[in-house]
DSSP file (Angstrom, degrees, kcal/mol; ACC not computed):
  #  RESIDUE AA STRUCTURE BP1 BP2  ACC     N-H-->O    O-->H-N    N-H-->O    O-->H-N    TCO  KAPPA ALPHA  PHI   PSI    X-CA   Y-CA   Z-CA
    1    1 A M              0   0    0      0, 0.0    21,-1.4     0, 0.0     2,-0.3   0.000 360.0 360.0 360.0 147.7   -0.2   21.1   -0.1
    2    2 A E  E     -AB  21  44A   0     42,-0.5    42,-2.6    19,-0.2     2,-0.3  -0.795 360.0-168.2-107.7 149.0    3.3   19.6   -0.7
    3    3 A Y  E     -AB  20  43A   0     17,-3.1    17,-3.3    -2,-0.3     2,-0.4  -0.940  12.3-141.1-131.5 153.1    4.3   16.0   -1.1
    4    4 A T  E     -AB  19  42A   0     38,-2.6    38,-2.1    -2,-0.3     2,-0.4  -0.952  23.6-118.8-116.9 136.2    7.7   14.3   -1.2
    5    5 A V  E     + B   0  41A   0     13,-2.4    12,-2.7    -2,-0.4    36,-0.3  -0.606  34.2 171.3 -74.2 125.2    8.5   11.4   -3.5
    6    6 A T        +     0   0    0     34,-2.6     2,-0.2    -2,-0.4    35,-0.2   0.335  49.1  88.7-115.6   2.7    9.4    8.3   -1.4
    7    7 A S  S    S-     0   0    0     33,-1.3     9,-0.1     2,-0.2     4,-0.1  -0.640  76.4-129.7-100.9 157.9    9.5    5.7   -4.2
    8    8 A N  S    S+     0   0    0     -2,-0.2     2,-0.2     7,-0.1     8,-0.1   0.506  88.9  84.1 -80.7  -4.7   12.4    4.7   -6.4
    9    9 A R  S    S-     0   0    0      6,-0.1     2,-0.3     1,-0.1    -2,-0.2  -0.618  93.8 -96.6 -94.5 157.1   10.1    5.2   -9.4
   10   10 A K        -     0   0    0     -2,-0.2     2,-0.5     5,-0.1     5,-0.2  -0.549  35.7-163.3 -71.2 135.2    9.4    8.5  -11.1
   11   11 A V  B >  S-C   14   0B   0      3,-2.6     3,-1.8    -2,-0.3    -6,-0.1  -0.964  72.9 -24.2-123.6 112.4    6.3   10.1   -9.9
   12   12 A C  T 3  S-     0   0    0     -2,-0.5    -1,-0.1     1,-0.3     3,-0.1   0.854 127.7 -50.6  54.1  37.7    4.9   12.9  -12.2
   13   13 A G  T 3  S+     0   0    0      1,-0.3     2,-0.3    15,-0.0    -1,-0.3   0.489 117.2 112.5  82.7   3.6    8.4   13.4  -13.6
   14   14 A K  B <   -C   11   0B   0     -3,-1.8    -3,-2.6     4,-0.1    -1,-0.3  -0.774  52.9-145.7-108.8 154.2   10.0   13.7  -10.2
   15   15 A I    >   -     0   0    0     -2,-0.3     3,-2.3    -5,-0.2   -10,-0.3  -0.560  46.2 -47.5-111.9 177.8   12.5   11.3   -8.5
   16   16 A Y  T 3  S+     0   0    0      1,-0.3   -10,-0.2    -2,-0.2    -1,-0.2  -0.125 125.6  13.7 -48.3 129.0   13.1   10.2   -4.9
   17   17 A G  T 3  S+     0   0    0    -12,-2.7    -1,-0.3     1,-0.3   -11,-0.1   0.199  94.0 127.1  90.9 -15.7   13.3   13.1   -2.5
   18   18 A D    <   -     0   0    0     -3,-2.3   -13,-2.4   -14,-0.1     2,-0.3  -0.382  58.6-119.5 -73.2 154.2   11.8   15.7   -4.9
   19   19 A K  E     -A    4   0A   0    -15,-0.2     2,-0.3    -3,-0.1   -15,-0.2  -0.728  27.0-170.7 -95.6 144.2    8.9   17.8   -3.8
   20   20 A L  E     -A    3   0A   0    -17,-3.3   -17,-3.1    -2,-0.3     2,-0.3  -0.944  11.9-142.1-127.9 150.6    5.5   17.8   -5.6
   21   21 A T  E  >  -A    2   0A   0     -2,-0.3     4,-1.8   -19,-0.2   -19,-0.2  -0.700  31.0-108.9-104.3 166.1    2.5   20.1   -5.2
   22   22 A E  H  > S+     0   0    0    -21,-1.4     4,-2.5    -2,-0.3     5,-0.2   0.892 121.3  53.2 -58.9 -40.2   -1.1   19.0   -5.4
   23   23 A D  H  > S+     0   0    0      1,-0.2     4,-2.7     2,-0.2    -1,-0.2   0.877 104.3  55.7 -64.8 -37.7   -1.4   20.8   -8.7
   24   24 A D  H  > S+     0   0    0      2,-0.2     4,-1.2     1,-0.2    -1,-0.2   0.926 112.2  42.9 -58.5 -45.1    1.7   19.0  -10.2
   25   25 A I  H  <>S+     0   0    0     -4,-1.8     5,-2.9     2,-0.2     4,-0.3   0.935 116.5  45.5 -68.7 -47.6    0.0   15.6   -9.4
   26   26 A L  H ><5S+     0   0    0     -4,-2.5     3,-1.2     1,-0.2    -2,-0.2   0.881 111.0  52.8 -66.9 -38.1   -3.5   16.5  -10.6
   27   27 A N  H 3<5S+     0   0    0     -4,-2.7    -1,-0.2     1,-0.3    -2,-0.2   0.793 108.1  52.0 -67.2 -27.0   -2.2   18.2  -13.8
   28   28 A A  T 3<5S-     0   0    0     -4,-1.2    -1,-0.3    -5,-0.2    -2,-0.2   0.459 122.2-108.6 -86.1  -1.3   -0.2   15.0  -14.6
   29   29 A G  T < 5 +     0   0    0     -3,-1.2    -3,-0.2    -4,-0.3    -2,-0.1   0.654  68.8 148.6  85.6  16.3   -3.4   12.9  -14.2
   30   30 A G      < -     0   0    0     -5,-2.9     2,-0.6    -6,-0.2    -1,-0.2  -0.379  47.4-129.8 -83.9 162.7   -2.3   11.3  -10.9
   31   31 A N     >  -     0   0    0      1,-0.2     4,-2.4    -2,-0.1     5,-0.2  -0.955  12.3-159.1-113.4 112.6   -4.4   10.3   -8.0
   32   32 A I  H  > S+     0   0    0     -2,-0.6     4,-2.2     1,-0.2     5,-0.2   0.908  90.5  50.3 -60.9 -46.2   -3.1   11.6   -4.7
   33   33 A E  H  > S+     0   0    0      1,-0.2     4,-2.6     2,-0.2    -1,-0.2   0.903 112.3  48.0 -61.1 -41.5   -4.8    9.1   -2.4
   34   34 A F  H  > S+     0   0    0      2,-0.2     4,-2.4     1,-0.2     6,-0.2   0.928 110.5  50.7 -64.8 -44.6   -3.5    6.2   -4.5
   35   35 A L  H  <>S+     0   0    0     -4,-2.4     5,-2.1     1,-0.2     6,-1.3   0.872 114.1  44.8 -62.9 -37.2    0.0    7.5   -4.6
   36   36 A I  H ><5S+     0   0    0     -4,-2.2     3,-1.3    -5,-0.2    -1,-0.2   0.942 113.6  49.2 -69.9 -47.9    0.0    7.9   -0.8
   37   37 A A  H 3<5S+     0   0    0     -4,-2.6    -2,-0.2     1,-0.3    -1,-0.2   0.835 111.8  49.0 -62.1 -33.7   -1.6    4.5   -0.1
   38   38 A S  T 3<5S-     0   0    0     -4,-2.4    -1,-0.3    -5,-0.2    -2,-0.2   0.472 115.2-115.2 -88.0  -0.7    0.9    2.8   -2.4
   39   39 A G  T < 5S+     0   0    0     -3,-1.3    -3,-0.2    -4,-0.3    -2,-0.1   0.657  81.3 120.4  82.2  15.8    3.9    4.5   -0.7
   40   40 A H  S   <S+     0   0    0     -5,-2.1   -34,-2.6    -6,-0.2   -33,-1.3   0.803  80.6  14.1 -82.1 -29.8    5.1    6.5   -3.7
   41   41 A I  E     -B    5   0A   0     -6,-1.3     2,-0.4   -36,-0.3    -2,-0.2  -0.931  64.3-151.0-137.1 162.3    4.7    9.9   -2.0
   42   42 A K  E     -B    4   0A   0    -38,-2.1   -38,-2.6    -2,-0.3     2,-0.3  -0.990  26.0-113.4-133.5 147.6    4.2   11.2    1.5
   43   43 A A  E     -B    3   0A   0     -2,-0.4     2,-0.5   -40,-0.2     3,-0.5  -0.566  19.2-142.6 -80.9 137.0    2.4   14.3    2.5
   44   44 A E  E    S+B    2   0A   0    -42,-2.6   -42,-0.5    -2,-0.3    -1,-0.0  -0.878  88.9   0.5 -96.0 130.1    4.3   17.1    4.1
   45   45 A N  S    S-     0   0    0     -2,-0.5    -1,-0.3     1,-0.1   -43,-0.0   0.943  94.0-163.3  56.6  50.0    2.3   18.9    6.9
   46   46 A A        -     0   0    0     -3,-0.5    -1,-0.1     1,-0.1   -43,-0.0  -0.341  19.1-109.9 -67.0 141.8   -0.6   16.4    6.3
   47   47 A P    >>  -     0   0    0      0, 0.0     4,-1.6     0, 0.0     3,-0.6  -0.311  31.9-106.9 -66.2 159.3   -4.0   17.4    7.7
   48   48 A K  H 3> S+     0   0    0      1,-0.2     4,-2.1     2,-0.2     5,-0.2   0.846 117.5  58.0 -59.1 -37.2   -5.2   15.3   10.6
   49   49 A A  H 3> S+     0   0    0      1,-0.2     4,-1.7     2,-0.2    -1,-0.2   0.890 106.0  49.1 -62.2 -39.2   -7.8   13.5    8.5
   50   50 A L  H <> S+     0   0    0     -3,-0.6     4,-1.8     1,-0.2    -1,-0.2   0.877 109.9  51.3 -69.1 -37.3   -5.1   12.2    6.1
   51   51 A K  H  X S+     0   0    0     -4,-1.6     4,-1.9     1,-0.2    -1,-0.2   0.871 107.6  53.6 -65.7 -36.7   -3.0   11.0    9.0
   52   52 A A  H  X S+     0   0    0     -4,-2.1     4,-1.7     1,-0.2    -2,-0.2   0.885 106.7  51.6 -65.8 -39.0   -6.0    9.1   10.5
   53   53 A V  H  X S+     0   0    0     -4,-1.7     4,-1.9     1,-0.2    -1,-0.2   0.910 109.1  50.4 -63.6 -42.4   -6.6    7.3    7.2
   54   54 A K  H  X S+     0   0    0     -4,-1.8     4,-1.1     1,-0.2    -1,-0.2   0.888 107.3  54.4 -64.4 -38.7   -2.9    6.2    7.1
   55   55 A A  H  < S+     0   0    0     -4,-1.9     3,-0.3     1,-0.2    -1,-0.2   0.877 108.7  48.7 -63.4 -37.3   -3.2    4.8   10.7
   56   56 A V  H >< S+     0   0    0     -4,-1.7     3,-1.2     1,-0.2    -1,-0.2   0.885 107.4  55.1 -68.8 -38.8   -6.1    2.7    9.7
   57   57 A E  H 3< S+     0   0    0     -4,-1.9    -1,-0.2     1,-0.3    -2,-0.2   0.718  98.0  64.9 -67.4 -20.9   -4.4    1.3    6.6
   58   58 A E  T 3< S+     0   0    0     -4,-1.1    -1,-0.3    -3,-0.3    -2,-0.1   0.149  71.9 135.2 -91.5  20.7   -1.4    0.2    8.7
   59   59 A A    <   -     0   0    0     -3,-1.2     3,-0.1     1,-0.1    -3,-0.0  -0.343  66.9 -93.9 -64.8 148.7   -3.5   -2.4   10.7
   60   60 A P        -     0   0    0      0, 0.0    -1,-0.1     0, 0.0     2,-0.0  -0.304  48.7 -96.9 -64.5 149.6   -1.9   -5.8   11.1
   61   61 A P        -     0   0    0      0, 0.0     2,-0.4     0, 0.0    -3,-0.0  -0.345  34.1-119.0 -68.6 147.4   -2.7   -8.4    8.5
   62   62 A V        -     0   0    0     -3,-0.1     2,-0.4    -2,-0.0    -3,-0.0  -0.733  29.2-158.5 -86.7 130.8   -5.5  -10.9    9.2
   63   63 A T        -     0   0    0     -2,-0.4     2,-0.3     0, 0.0     0, 0.0  -0.870  11.5-129.2-112.1 145.3   -4.3  -14.5    9.2
   64   64 A Q        -     0   0    0     -2,-0.4     2,-0.3     1,-0.0     0, 0.0  -0.689  26.5-114.3 -90.1 143.7   -6.4  -17.6    8.8
   65   65 A Q        -     0   0    0     -2,-0.3     2,-0.3     1,-0.1    -1,-0.0  -0.569  31.1-120.5 -76.3 139.1   -6.2  -20.4   11.2
   66   66 A E        -     0   0    0     -2,-0.3     2,-0.3     1,-0.0    -1,-0.1  -0.626  22.8-145.2 -81.2 135.1   -4.8  -23.6    9.7
   67   67 A E        -     0   0    0     -2,-0.3     2,-0.7     1,-0.0    -1,-0.0  -0.776  16.8-119.3 -99.3 146.5   -7.1  -26.6    9.9
   68   68 A N        +     0   0    0     -2,-0.3     2,-0.4     2,-0.0    -2,-0.0  -0.758  38.0 175.6 -87.8 115.8   -5.7  -30.0   10.4
   69   69 A F        -     0   0    0     -2,-0.7     2,-0.2     2,-0.0    -2,-0.0  -0.925  34.5-110.0-118.5 145.3   -6.6  -32.3    7.4
   70   70 A S        -     0   0    0     -2,-0.4     4,-0.1     1,-0.1    -2,-0.0  -0.506  16.9-143.8 -70.3 139.8   -5.5  -35.8    6.9
   71   71 A A  S    S+     0   0    0     -2,-0.2     2,-0.3     2,-0.1    -1,-0.1   0.570  80.5  69.6 -80.4  -8.8   -3.1  -36.1    4.0
   72   72 A F  S    S-     0   0    0      4,-0.0     2,-0.3     2,-0.0    -2,-0.1  -0.833  86.2-116.0-113.7 148.5   -4.6  -39.5    3.0
   73   73 A N    >   -     0   0    0     -2,-0.3     3,-1.6     1,-0.1    -2,-0.1  -0.624  23.8-131.0 -75.7 137.0   -8.0  -40.3    1.6
   74   74 A S  T 3  S+     0   0    0     -2,-0.3    -1,-0.1     1,-0.3    -2,-0.0   0.654 104.8  63.6 -67.0 -13.2  -10.0  -42.4    4.0
   75   75 A Q  T 3  S+     0   0    0      2,-0.0     2,-0.3     0, 0.0    -1,-0.3   0.661  83.7  92.2 -82.2 -18.7  -10.8  -44.9    1.2
   76   76 A E    <   -     0   0    0     -3,-1.6     2,-0.5     1,-0.0     3,-0.1  -0.618  53.1-174.9 -84.4 134.1   -7.1  -45.9    0.7
   77   77 A I        -     0   0    0     -2,-0.3    -3,-0.0     1,-0.3    -2,-0.0  -0.911  48.2 -57.5-131.0 106.1   -5.9  -48.9    2.7
   78   78 A G  S    S-     0   0    0     -2,-0.5    -1,-0.3     2,-0.0     2,-0.3   0.102  85.7 -39.2  59.8-171.6   -2.2  -49.7    2.5
   79   79 A D              0   0    0      1,-0.1     0, 0.0    -3,-0.1     0, 0.0  -0.659 360.0 360.0 -87.5 143.0   -0.1  -50.4   -0.6
   80   80 A K              0   0    0     -2,-0.3    -1,-0.1     0, 0.0    -2,-0.0   0.370 360.0 360.0-117.6 360.0   -1.5  -52.5   -3.4
């Protein structure tokens, strides 16, 4: 399988836009899943399973609801 470098950093000795093979990445000690997840490479002609994983990773971020807390301690009464 072939991959394209999409990061501005060097990946396994290749720069942005260069093509990599699976063997190039593995021989350099790289982790294909990590490089894809972190946006350093993208798969060319990716199998359906890999596309499904990427779709799950792109879920919207979960936000916590803000709670209203008083800015003052209930023990404080006016200026002293």
